Every structure is written in structure tokens, then in C-alpha cells.
C-alpha positions in Angstrom: 86.5 148.3 120.9 90.2 147.6 119.5 92.6 150.0 119.9 95.9 150.3 120.5 97.5 153.8 122.7 101.0 154.7 122.3 101.5 157.1 124.8 103.9 159.9 125.0 106.7 159.7 127.2 106.5 163.5 128.7 103.5 163.2 129.7 103.0 160.4 132.5 100.1 161.8 135.2 96.7 161.4 134.6 95.8 164.9 135.5 94.0 165.9 132.6 94.1 169.5 132.5 94.9 172.7 130.5 97.7 174.6 130.4 97.7 178.4 129.4 96.9 179.3 126.2 99.3 182.2 126.0 102.4 179.4 123.5 99.9 179.7 120.7 101.6 180.6 117.5 100.2 181.9 114.0 101.4 181.1 110.6 100.2 183.1 108.2 99.3 180.7 105.1 98.4 183.2 102.1 94.7 184.5 100.9 93.6 185.4 104.6 94.5 182.0 105.8 96.1 180.9 108.8 96.9 178.7 112.0 97.5 178.8 115.3 99.1 175.8 116.9 100.4 174.9 120.8 102.0 171.7 121.7 100.9 170.1 124.8 98.3 172.6 125.4 96.5 169.7 127.7 98.5 167.6 130.3 97.5 164.1 130.7 95.8 163.5 127.2 96.2 159.7 127.7 93.8 159.5 130.4 91.7 161.7 128.7 92.1 159.4 125.3 91.2 156.1 127.4 88.3 158.2 128.7 87.1 159.4 125.5 87.8 155.8 123.8 85.6 153.4 126.3 82.6 156.4 127.5 81.7 158.6 124.2 79.2 156.3 121.8 81.5 156.1 118.6 79.3 155.4 115.6 80.1 153.6 112.1 79.3 155.7 108.8 78.6 154.6 105.0 78.8 157.4 103.0 78.4 157.0 98.9 81.4 157.3 96.4 81.0 157.6 93.2 79.1 154.7 92.6 79.4 152.7 95.9 78.9 153.3 99.8 81.9 152.9 101.6 82.6 152.6 105.2 84.0 156.1 106.6 87.4 154.9 107.9 86.8 156.4 111.1 84.7 156.7 113.8 82.8 159.8 114.8 80.7 161.5 117.3 79.2 164.5 117.3 77.9 167.2 120.1 75.4 169.9 119.5 75.3 173.8 121.3 74.1 172.7 124.8 75.0 168.8 125.0 76.7 168.1 127.7 80.6 167.0 126.3 82.0 163.5 127.4 84.6 165.1 129.8 84.6 167.9 131.5 87.9 169.0 130.3 86.3 169.8 127.4 83.4 171.7 128.5 86.7 174.2 129.4 88.3 173.1 126.2 85.8 175.6 124.3 85.0 178.1 126.7 88.7 178.9 127.1 89.3 178.8 123.1 86.0 181.3 123.1 87.9 183.8 124.9 90.6 183.9 123.7 89.5 184.1 120.0 86.3 186.7 120.9 88.2 189.6 119.6 88.8 187.5 116.3 86.2 185.2 116.2 83.3 187.2 117.8 80.9 184.6 118.5 81.9 181.6 121.1 82.6 178.3 120.3 79.6 175.6 120.1 79.2 172.3 118.8 82.1 169.6 119.7 82.9 166.6 116.7 85.3 163.9 117.8 87.1 161.5 115.1 88.8 158.4 116.3 91.6 157.3 114.3 91.6 153.2 115.1 95.0 152.7 113.4 97.3 154.0 110.3 94.7 152.6 108.1 91.9 155.6 109.5 91.8 158.6 107.5 90.0 161.7 106.6 90.3 162.8 103.1 91.0 166.1 101.7 88.3 168.7 102.4 86.9 172.1 103.9 84.6 172.4 106.4 82.0 174.3 103.7 78.8 172.9 105.2 77.3 176.2 106.4 78.3 179.4 107.1 82.7 178.0 106.7 81.3 178.5 102.6 81.4 181.9 102.3 82.7 183.8 105.5 85.9 183.8 107.3 85.4 181.6 110.2 87.4 179.0 113.0 87.9 175.3 113.7 89.6 174.7 116.5 91.2 170.8 116.7 92.8 168.8 120.2 94.2 165.7 119.5 94.9 163.0 122.3 96.1 159.9 121.2 99.3 159.4 119.0 100.7 162.0 116.7 99.5 161.6 112.8 100.6 164.2 110.4 97.1 167.1 109.6 98.4 168.3 106.1 97.3 171.8 104.6 97.7 172.8 101.0 96.2 175.7 99.1 92.6 174.9 97.1 94.4 176.7 94.0 97.1 175.2 94.1 100.8 176.9 94.8 102.9 177.7 97.7 103.1 173.5 98.4 101.6 171.2 101.3 102.1 172.1 105.4 102.6 169.3 107.6 102.2 169.5 111.2 102.3 166.0 113.5 99.2 166.4 116.0 98.1 164.5 119.2 99.3 163.6 123.0 97.3 167.0 123.7 98.3 169.3 120.9 96.4 172.0 119.8 95.9 173.2 116.3 93.1 176.8 115.0 92.8 177.0 111.1 91.8 180.5 110.8 90.7 183.5 108.4 89.6 182.0 104.9 91.2 179.0 105.6 88.1 177.0 105.4 87.5 178.3 102.0 91.1 179.0 100.6 92.6 176.3 102.1 91.8 172.2 102.3 92.9 169.5 105.1 93.6 166.1 105.9 94.8 162.9 107.6 96.0 160.4 105.1 96.4 157.0 105.3 100.0 155.9 107.2 101.6 152.7 106.4 103.8 152.7 109.1 102.2 151.3 112.3 100.0 153.5 114.1 98.1 154.4 117.5 95.3 155.5 118.0 94.5 159.2 118.3 91.1 161.2 118.3 90.8 164.1 117.8 87.9 166.8 118.8 87.1 169.2 116.3 85.7 172.8 118.1 83.1 175.1 115.6 80.7 177.7 115.6 77.6 177.3 115.3 76.5 177.1 111.7 79.9 175.7 110.4 80.8 172.1 110.0 
């Protein structure tokens, strides 16, 4: 697989480990939506990127868009509840997030979806995770990013308060909670600038996609 990793100057270790979640900072977006962000939650993120890029059974997908069948501009993998995750630290991350948010979420994170953005041409369009319960219930989606930073953009579904931008990579964590999947939408836009590869790991509760 062809990929180019822009390594972090501040995370030069091969020891892959999680930090504390105490540094999470919450931003209330409005309409009951919020995001928590923690830069650099994972140490050794470049080493984890290389492991996932090489070991995950990535697949390319094609989807119907209007009258055409097009390539999905990223590679994908999915691990359901009970599936062994491709690195032990991802199970640790899922369990740590489940424990931290137990009081608010009321259930554990159970699944992990992975996306590999190979370069700036790969992207994901504006969307909310509304397949299943996310379309009608408050829920959470936690995203751990490794590899080069790419911008995650959020905007309100009904317009208004502007676009929120968060560059994510090199072990950064973002958690989208409350009504975020219903009242806001998010994307990773294409980049005209040279962009290294990035992998995002999305942890979700049962029945949220």
C-alpha cells in the first residue's frame, strides 16, 4: 500500500500508550451538541499508524451517487462488538472512554470503524452518524487520530453559527456528544496542499453508525 506518513516532531517514541483523559476540554456547540477535545492523548502514535497501515485488512468500497457508481475516497475497516481489535491499545482506549463517559452515555463503546486517508485527495463528505439510534437519540462518537493532521469540520445542519475546525492527528482525541449527530454534521475535506496519510479510529456504542 502506498502511503506517506508525516511524523510528529513531538512524539518520537515507539512505546504506544495512552495518557490521562483529565485534560479533555468541552465546547458547547448549541442545540444540545458538544465536542470534547484532547490533543496528544496517545503517545507513540506514529508507531501505531505504521502498525495499523500494515496489519489492518483495509478495503476499498464503491457507492452509488446519483446516477453513478464512484470510489469511496478512503480505505475502510470495521470491527464489531466482540471482534479483536488490531492493536491492544485500541481496546484500552475503548475501555477507558467507556469508563470515563459511563455517567453521561449510560452504555459502553462497542464498535470501532477505521478510515485510512492516504493523502489530501481522500476525504469524507458532510454527514452525521445517523444510521440507527443516532438519528433519534443523543449519543457519542469518539475519534482517535494517528498519522498526519487533517482538519475535521463541523457545521450546524440548519445553518447559522458557522463552521468549527479542529486539526486532528498524532494521537489527538475528539468526542462528539449530545445531539451532535442529529443537529450538526461533520466532514474531512479534500486538501489541495500536500497532506500525509492519516488513520481515524471511530468508537461508537451499539446501534450507532
